[in-house]
C-alpha positions as CSV (number, residue, x, y, z in Angstrom):
1,X,-14.9,-9.5,30.3
2,X,-14.8,-12.8,28.5
3,X,-17.4,-13.3,25.7
4,X,-20.6,-15.0,26.5
5,X,-20.8,-18.7,25.5
6,X,-23.5,-19.6,23.0
7,X,-26.2,-21.9,24.3
8,X,-26.9,-25.2,22.6
9,X,-30.3,-26.1,21.2
10,X,-30.9,-28.3,24.2
11,X,-30.1,-25.5,26.7
12,X,-32.3,-23.1,24.7
13,X,-35.2,-25.5,24.9
14,X,-34.7,-25.9,28.7
15,X,-34.7,-22.1,29.1
16,X,-38.0,-21.8,27.1
17,X,-39.6,-24.4,29.3
18,X,-38.4,-22.6,32.4
19,X,-39.8,-19.3,31.3
20,X,-43.1,-20.9,30.4
21,X,-43.4,-22.5,33.8
22,X,-42.6,-19.2,35.5
23,X,-45.4,-17.5,33.5
24,X,-47.9,-20.2,34.4
25,X,-46.8,-20.6,38.1
26,X,-49.8,-21.1,40.3
27,X,-52.4,-20.7,37.5
28,X,-53.2,-24.3,36.7
29,X,-54.8,-25.3,40.1
30,X,-55.7,-22.0,41.8
31,X,-57.8,-20.5,39.0
32,X,-60.2,-22.7,37.0
33,X,-61.5,-20.0,34.7
34,X,-61.5,-20.6,30.9
35,X,-59.4,-17.5,30.1
36,X,-56.6,-18.6,32.5
37,X,-56.6,-22.2,31.3
38,X,-56.5,-20.9,27.7
39,X,-53.5,-18.6,28.5
40,X,-51.7,-21.5,30.1
41,X,-52.2,-23.7,27.0
42,X,-51.0,-20.9,24.8
43,X,-47.8,-20.4,26.7
44,X,-47.0,-24.1,26.8
45,X,-47.7,-24.4,23.0
46,X,-45.4,-21.5,22.3
47,X,-42.6,-23.0,24.3
48,X,-42.9,-26.5,22.7
49,X,-43.8,-25.3,19.2
50,X,-40.4,-23.7,18.6
51,X,-38.6,-27.0,19.6
52,X,-40.9,-29.0,17.3
53,X,-40.3,-26.6,14.4
54,X,-36.5,-26.8,14.7
55,X,-36.6,-30.5,15.0
56,X,-38.7,-30.8,11.9
57,X,-36.4,-28.5,10.0
58,X,-33.4,-30.5,11.0
59,X,-35.0,-33.8,9.9
60,X,-36.0,-32.2,6.6
61,X,-32.4,-31.1,5.8
62,X,-31.0,-34.6,6.7
63,X,-33.6,-36.2,4.5
64,X,-32.7,-33.9,1.6
65,X,-29.0,-34.6,2.1
66,X,-29.6,-38.4,2.0
67,X,-31.7,-38.1,-1.1
68,X,-29.1,-36.0,-2.9
69,X,-26.4,-38.5,-2.0
70,X,-28.5,-41.4,-3.2
71,X,-29.3,-39.6,-6.5
72,X,-25.6,-38.9,-7.1
73,X,-24.7,-42.5,-6.4
74,X,-27.4,-43.8,-8.8
75,X,-26.3,-41.3,-11.5
76,X,-22.7,-42.5,-11.2
77,X,-23.8,-46.1,-11.4
78,X,-25.9,-45.4,-14.6
79,X,-23.7,-42.9,-16.4
80,X,-20.3,-43.6,-15.0
81,X,-17.5,-44.7,-17.4
82,X,-16.3,-48.3,-17.3
83,X,-12.6,-48.4,-16.3
84,X,-10.5,-50.9,-18.1
85,X,-7.8,-52.7,-16.2
86,X,-4.5,-51.1,-17.0
87,X,-1.6,-53.1,-18.5
88,X,1.9,-51.7,-18.2
89,X,4.5,-52.7,-20.9
90,X,7.6,-54.5,-19.9
91,X,10.3,-52.3,-18.5
92,X,8.0,-49.3,-17.7
93,X,7.7,-48.1,-14.2
94,X,4.0,-48.1,-13.1
95,X,4.6,-45.0,-11.1
96,X,5.1,-43.1,-14.3
97,X,1.6,-44.1,-15.6
98,X,-1.5,-42.3,-14.3
99,X,-3.9,-44.5,-12.5
100,X,-7.1,-44.9,-14.5
101,X,-9.3,-45.4,-11.5
102,X,-7.8,-42.3,-9.8
103,X,-8.5,-40.3,-13.0
104,X,-12.2,-41.3,-12.7
105,X,-12.2,-40.7,-9.0
106,X,-12.8,-44.3,-8.1
107,X,-9.4,-45.5,-6.8
108,X,-9.7,-46.7,-3.2
109,X,-6.2,-48.0,-2.7
110,X,-4.6,-44.6,-2.0
111,X,-0.9,-44.9,-1.3
112,X,-0.9,-48.6,-1.8
113,X,-1.8,-48.2,-5.5
114,X,1.1,-49.1,-7.8
115,X,0.2,-46.5,-10.4
116,X,0.8,-42.8,-10.1
117,X,-1.8,-40.5,-8.6
118,X,-0.1,-37.4,-10.1
119,X,-2.2,-35.8,-12.9
120,X,1.0,-34.3,-14.4
121,X,2.4,-37.7,-15.2
122,X,-0.1,-38.0,-18.1
123,X,0.2,-34.4,-19.3
124,X,2.4,-35.0,-22.3
125,X,0.5,-38.0,-23.7
126,X,-3.0,-36.6,-22.8
127,X,-5.1,-35.0,-25.5
128,X,-6.2,-31.4,-25.2
129,X,-8.9,-31.1,-22.7
130,X,-11.8,-28.9,-23.7
131,X,-13.1,-28.6,-20.2
132,X,-10.0,-27.1,-18.6
133,X,-8.6,-23.6,-19.1
134,X,-5.0,-23.8,-20.2
135,X,-4.4,-20.3,-19.0
136,X,-4.6,-21.4,-15.4
137,X,-1.9,-24.0,-16.1
138,X,0.1,-21.3,-17.8
139,X,0.2,-19.2,-14.6
140,X,1.5,-22.2,-12.7
141,X,4.1,-23.1,-15.4
142,X,5.7,-19.6,-15.5
143,X,9.3,-18.8,-15.9
144,X,9.7,-17.0,-12.6
145,X,11.8,-19.9,-11.2
146,X,13.8,-20.7,-14.4
147,X,17.5,-20.0,-14.9
148,X,19.2,-19.5,-18.3
149,X,20.0,-23.2,-18.8
150,X,16.4,-24.2,-18.1
151,X,15.1,-21.4,-20.5
152,X,17.3,-22.7,-23.3
153,X,16.1,-26.3,-22.8
154,X,12.5,-25.2,-22.9
155,X,13.0,-23.2,-26.1
156,X,14.7,-26.1,-27.8
157,X,12.1,-28.6,-26.7
158,X,9.2,-26.3,-27.6
159,X,10.3,-25.0,-31.0
160,X,12.9,-27.7,-32.0
161,X,15.5,-26.9,-34.6
162,X,15.0,-23.5,-36.3
163,X,13.3,-23.8,-39.7
164,X,13.9,-20.2,-40.8
165,X,16.8,-18.9,-42.9
166,X,16.9,-15.4,-41.4
167,X,19.0,-14.4,-38.4
168,X,16.4,-11.9,-37.1
169,X,15.0,-12.8,-33.7
170,X,11.3,-12.5,-33.3
171,X,10.4,-9.4,-31.3
172,X,7.4,-11.0,-29.7
173,X,9.7,-13.8,-28.5
174,X,12.1,-11.4,-26.8
175,X,9.3,-9.4,-25.3
176,X,7.8,-12.5,-23.8
177,X,11.2,-13.4,-22.2
178,X,11.8,-9.9,-20.9
179,X,8.3,-9.7,-19.4
180,X,8.5,-13.2,-17.9
181,X,5.5,-14.3,-20.0
182,X,7.3,-17.1,-21.8
183,X,6.4,-20.7,-20.9
184,X,5.2,-24.1,-22.2
185,X,1.8,-22.6,-23.3
186,X,3.2,-19.4,-24.9
187,X,2.1,-18.9,-28.5
188,X,3.7,-16.4,-30.8
189,X,1.3,-13.7,-31.9
190,X,3.0,-13.6,-35.3
191,X,1.4,-16.8,-36.6
192,X,2.4,-19.3,-33.9
193,X,4.7,-22.0,-35.2
194,X,4.5,-20.5,-38.7
195,X,6.5,-17.4,-37.6
196,X,9.3,-16.7,-40.1
197,X,11.6,-15.2,-37.5
198,X,13.8,-17.1,-35.1
199,X,12.6,-18.2,-31.7
200,X,16.0,-18.7,-30.2
201,X,18.1,-16.6,-27.9
202,X,20.6,-14.3,-29.8
203,X,24.3,-14.8,-29.1
204,X,25.4,-12.8,-26.1
205,X,22.0,-12.7,-24.5
206,X,22.1,-12.6,-20.7
207,X,19.0,-13.9,-19.1
208,X,18.2,-12.2,-15.8
209,X,16.2,-14.0,-13.1
210,X,13.5,-12.4,-11.0
211,X,15.9,-11.9,-8.1
212,X,18.5,-10.3,-10.3
213,X,16.0,-7.9,-11.7
214,X,14.9,-7.0,-8.2
215,X,18.5,-6.4,-7.1
216,X,19.1,-4.1,-10.1
217,X,15.9,-2.2,-9.4
218,X,17.0,-1.7,-5.7
219,X,20.4,-0.5,-6.8
220,X,18.8,1.9,-9.3
221,X,16.6,3.3,-6.5
222,X,19.6,3.8,-4.2
223,X,21.5,5.9,-6.8
224,X,21.5,9.7,-6.1
225,X,18.6,11.4,-7.8
226,X,18.8,14.9,-9.3
227,X,16.1,17.4,-8.3
228,X,14.1,19.3,-10.9
229,X,15.8,22.6,-9.9
230,X,19.2,21.1,-10.5
231,X,18.2,19.7,-13.8
232,X,16.9,23.1,-15.0
233,X,20.1,24.8,-13.9
234,X,22.2,22.2,-15.7
235,X,20.2,22.6,-18.9
236,X,20.2,26.4,-18.7
237,X,24.0,26.3,-18.4
238,X,24.2,24.5,-21.8
239,X,22.4,27.3,-23.6
240,X,24.4,30.0,-25.6
241,X,25.4,33.1,-23.8
242,X,24.0,35.6,-26.4
243,X,20.4,34.8,-25.6
244,X,18.0,37.2,-23.9
245,X,17.3,36.1,-20.3
246,X,13.6,35.7,-19.5
247,X,12.5,38.2,-16.9
248,X,9.2,39.9,-16.2
249,X,10.0,42.9,-18.3
250,X,11.3,41.0,-21.3
251,X,8.3,38.7,-21.1
252,X,5.8,41.6,-21.0
253,X,7.5,43.3,-23.9
254,X,7.5,40.1,-25.9
255,X,3.8,39.6,-25.2
256,X,2.9,43.2,-26.2
257,X,4.8,42.9,-29.5
258,X,3.1,39.6,-30.2
259,X,-0.3,41.0,-29.5
260,X,0.4,44.1,-31.7
261,X,1.6,41.9,-34.6
262,X,-1.5,39.8,-34.3
263,X,-3.8,42.9,-34.4
264,X,-1.9,44.3,-37.4
265,X,-2.3,41.0,-39.2
266,X,-6.0,41.0,-38.5
267,X,-6.4,44.6,-39.7
268,X,-4.5,43.8,-42.9
269,X,-6.7,40.8,-43.6
270,X,-9.8,42.8,-43.0
271,X,-8.6,45.5,-45.4
272,X,-7.9,43.0,-48.2
273,X,-11.3,41.4,-47.7
274,X,-13.1,44.8,-48.1
275,X,-11.2,45.6,-51.2
276,X,-12.2,42.4,-52.8
277,X,-15.9,42.9,-52.0
278,X,-16.3,46.7,-52.6
279,X,-19.9,47.9,-53.5
280,X,-20.7,50.7,-56.0
281,X,-21.3,53.2,-53.3
282,X,-17.9,52.4,-51.7
283,X,-16.3,52.7,-55.1
284,X,-17.8,56.2,-55.6
285,X,-16.8,57.3,-52.1
286,X,-13.2,56.3,-52.8
287,X,-13.0,58.5,-55.9
288,X,-10.7,56.0,-57.6
289,X,-12.6,55.9,-60.9
290,X,-12.6,57.7,-64.4
291,X,-15.7,59.5,-65.7
292,X,-14.6,59.5,-69.4
293,X,-15.7,56.6,-71.5
294,X,-13.0,54.5,-73.0
295,X,-12.5,54.7,-76.7
296,X,-10.7,52.4,-79.1
297,X,-7.8,54.9,-79.7
298,X,-8.0,54.6,-83.5
299,X,-8.9,58.2,-84.2
300,X,-7.3,59.8,-81.1
301,X,-9.3,63.0,-80.1
302,X,-10.6,63.8,-83.6
303,X,-14.4,63.8,-84.4
304,X,-15.8,61.1,-86.6
305,X,-17.7,63.1,-89.3
306,X,-19.1,60.0,-91.0
307,X,-21.8,59.9,-88.3
308,X,-23.2,63.3,-89.6
309,X,-23.2,62.4,-93.4
310,X,-26.7,60.8,-93.4
311,X,-28.1,64.0,-91.8
312,X,-26.4,66.3,-94.4
313,X,-27.7,64.2,-97.3
314,X,-31.3,64.5,-96.0
315,X,-30.9,68.3,-95.8
316,X,-29.6,68.6,-99.4
317,X,-32.6,66.6,-100.8
318,X,-35.1,68.9,-99.1
319,X,-33.5,71.9,-100.6
């Protein structure tokens, strides 16, 4: 079924009036009660009130629009800049000069104007505009549509003659060309114009357009691809023949030997730690000690009788 057509405001108002008349049919003259007359007035007010409300809203919006336009015109008259009549030097084509009235949005001549209405005509002589983002222009002035000749012209006009004495080409410059980010608004991250490396194409450099890169990518995708299994078999064939093949048995044996070596190393480390921090009880339990006191070794095993001389002298005196 075709979609239902939307009714206009006029048709909607007629529909409301028709519904109101249907609701009050035969009530105005047949019944003179106050309740019936009040109901009839309420239905008629509801039907006409919606139309009046929409009409008032429409008139209010039109009045606001007119007031905004008048305020804008008055502000332009008060704060608008005065455009000076342009004078073109002799021998200069007026179509190469941007129209001052068009620049201010006040030119009414259109195609009959002798000056240019192209904002790009005044780009090279115009001062840097603080109210426009140069990155948006950079997107439009990309190098996607350039060829090698156009790229060399842009490089020469942008950087001029090289001022450096080195032959090393700036890596940021080459990266910008390879990634198609180079353009009129490109600035070298290595100090801008003060970069000490060359901003010129090296000899033998072949610039590839976007279409050429796309064709190379398609050709690379069409080349036969090697699977992971084939790659592993190829690399395995390059290994020496005297190596042990990895099977489940050899892997389990290698894992068991590795765990045993790790346990032995941990036990040896624990043994060394206990020997360094042995208590007195542990030393007695080991039995690795000597009960004899150490002597100086001057007299060997002979008795030192000088220790008994004072006692002998005392005994003699008593006698």
